[in-house]
C-alpha beads as a LAMMPS data file, in Angstrom:
LAMMPS data file: protein, C-alpha beads

63 atoms
62 bonds

1 atom types
1 bond types

-500.0 500.0 xlo xhi
-500.0 500.0 ylo yhi
-500.0 500.0 zlo zhi

Masses

1 110.0

Atoms # bond

1 1 1 0.000 0.000 0.000
2 1 1 1.235 3.489 -0.753
3 1 1 -0.001 6.964 0.099
4 1 1 0.363 10.374 -1.501
5 1 1 -1.099 13.784 -0.693
6 1 1 -4.600 14.399 -2.010
7 1 1 -4.371 16.824 -4.963
8 1 1 -7.288 19.004 -3.771
9 1 1 -7.545 18.468 -0.016
10 1 1 -4.432 19.443 1.883
11 1 1 -5.169 17.416 5.006
12 1 1 -6.121 14.196 3.148
13 1 1 -4.135 11.412 1.554
14 1 1 -4.818 9.086 -1.349
15 1 1 -4.173 5.431 -0.619
16 1 1 -3.626 2.828 -3.300
17 1 1 -2.223 -0.652 -3.665
18 1 1 1.243 -1.033 -5.094
19 1 1 1.908 -3.621 -7.802
20 1 1 3.043 -6.002 -5.072
21 1 1 -0.171 -5.319 -3.103
22 1 1 -2.280 -6.173 -6.144
23 1 1 -0.315 -9.408 -6.571
24 1 1 -0.885 -10.299 -2.908
25 1 1 -4.645 -9.657 -3.215
26 1 1 -4.879 -11.738 -6.366
27 1 1 -2.977 -14.549 -4.694
28 1 1 -5.251 -14.337 -1.652
29 1 1 -8.274 -14.567 -3.930
30 1 1 -6.901 -17.692 -5.574
31 1 1 -6.136 -19.220 -2.182
32 1 1 -9.646 -18.450 -0.955
33 1 1 -11.219 -20.130 -3.983
34 1 1 -9.025 -23.192 -3.413
35 1 1 -9.954 -23.245 0.253
36 1 1 -13.659 -22.987 -0.520
37 1 1 -13.346 -26.017 -2.785
38 1 1 -12.054 -28.021 0.205
39 1 1 -14.253 -26.548 2.968
40 1 1 -17.441 -28.592 2.414
41 1 1 -15.859 -31.754 3.788
42 1 1 -17.461 -32.265 7.181
43 1 1 -19.420 -28.985 7.306
44 1 1 -23.100 -28.254 6.891
45 1 1 -24.299 -26.142 3.963
46 1 1 -24.955 -23.260 6.349
47 1 1 -21.414 -23.475 7.765
48 1 1 -19.921 -23.520 4.259
49 1 1 -21.950 -20.450 3.278
50 1 1 -20.875 -18.614 6.448
51 1 1 -17.234 -19.443 5.727
52 1 1 -17.601 -18.261 2.129
53 1 1 -19.092 -14.943 3.240
54 1 1 -16.369 -14.333 5.832
55 1 1 -13.606 -15.051 3.337
56 1 1 -15.279 -12.901 0.680
57 1 1 -15.632 -9.918 3.025
58 1 1 -12.032 -10.359 4.167
59 1 1 -10.753 -10.331 0.615
60 1 1 -12.890 -7.311 -0.314
61 1 1 -11.307 -5.352 2.540
62 1 1 -8.000 -5.530 0.700
63 1 1 -9.258 -4.668 -2.776

Bonds

1 1 1 2
2 1 2 3
3 1 3 4
4 1 4 5
5 1 5 6
6 1 6 7
7 1 7 8
8 1 8 9
9 1 9 10
10 1 10 11
11 1 11 12
12 1 12 13
13 1 13 14
14 1 14 15
15 1 15 16
16 1 16 17
17 1 17 18
18 1 18 19
19 1 19 20
20 1 20 21
21 1 21 22
22 1 22 23
23 1 23 24
24 1 24 25
25 1 25 26
26 1 26 27
27 1 27 28
28 1 28 29
29 1 29 30
30 1 30 31
31 1 31 32
32 1 32 33
33 1 33 34
34 1 34 35
35 1 35 36
36 1 36 37
37 1 37 38
38 1 38 39
39 1 39 40
40 1 40 41
41 1 41 42
42 1 42 43
43 1 43 44
44 1 44 45
45 1 45 46
46 1 46 47
47 1 47 48
48 1 48 49
49 1 49 50
50 1 50 51
51 1 51 52
52 1 52 53
53 1 53 54
54 1 54 55
55 1 55 56
56 1 56 57
57 1 57 58
58 1 58 59
59 1 59 60
60 1 60 61
61 1 61 62
62 1 62 63
């Protein structure tokens, strides 16, 4: 993640992902999809759905 001064608001900063940050997020997304493929073993449908939602929200926090 990198920051720079906001071009119009002196007391604000713009935050964006670096190239490495984008790579990490993409990798996390791939790992989450792999994990979700394995999760159903031994869990109820409701538990799988809860896990999917938690992982999805977690990943979206970094995008």
